[in-house]
C-alpha positions in Angstrom: 98.4 66.1 88.2 96.5 62.9 87.8 93.0 62.9 87.9 92.7 60.7 91.1 95.1 63.4 92.8 92.4 66.2 91.4 89.4 64.7 92.4 90.4 64.4 96.0 91.7 68.9 96.5 88.6 69.4 94.7 86.2 67.5 97.2 88.2 68.5 100.6 88.3 72.1 99.5 84.6 71.8 98.9 84.2 70.5 102.3 86.1 72.5 104.2 84.2 75.6 102.4 81.6 74.5 102.8 81.9 74.2 107.0 83.3 77.6 105.9 79.8 79.2 104.9 77.8 77.4 107.6 79.7 78.7 110.4 80.3 82.4 108.5 76.5 82.1 106.8 74.2 79.6 108.8 74.9 78.1 111.9 72.5 81.1 114.6 74.5 79.5 117.7 72.5 77.3 118.4 75.2 75.1 118.6 77.6 76.0 121.2 82.0 75.5 120.5 83.7 76.4 123.3 82.0 76.1 126.0 77.6 76.9 127.5 78.5 81.2 126.9 80.6 80.9 123.4 79.2 80.6 120.2 80.4 80.1 117.0 77.7 83.1 115.8 79.5 85.3 118.6 83.2 85.4 116.6 81.9 85.9 113.4 78.4 88.1 114.0 79.6 91.1 112.5 81.9 89.2 109.9 78.3 88.5 108.8 76.4 91.4 108.0 79.4 92.5 106.6 79.2 90.5 104.3 75.5 91.0 103.6 74.3 87.4 106.1 71.3 89.1 108.1 71.7 87.6 111.7 68.6 88.6 113.9 
């Protein structure tokens, strides 16, 4: 595998991993994704506690 292709995969994977980490570990429901009453926080609430992230 060429170095440039490997680097592209590494950067892409890092971006996706950071986005997942943000929505599961950092987001506190301040941003609405699916309307004003539906937050990403509510979808991942139990997973946050299971993974050890406090959220309230």
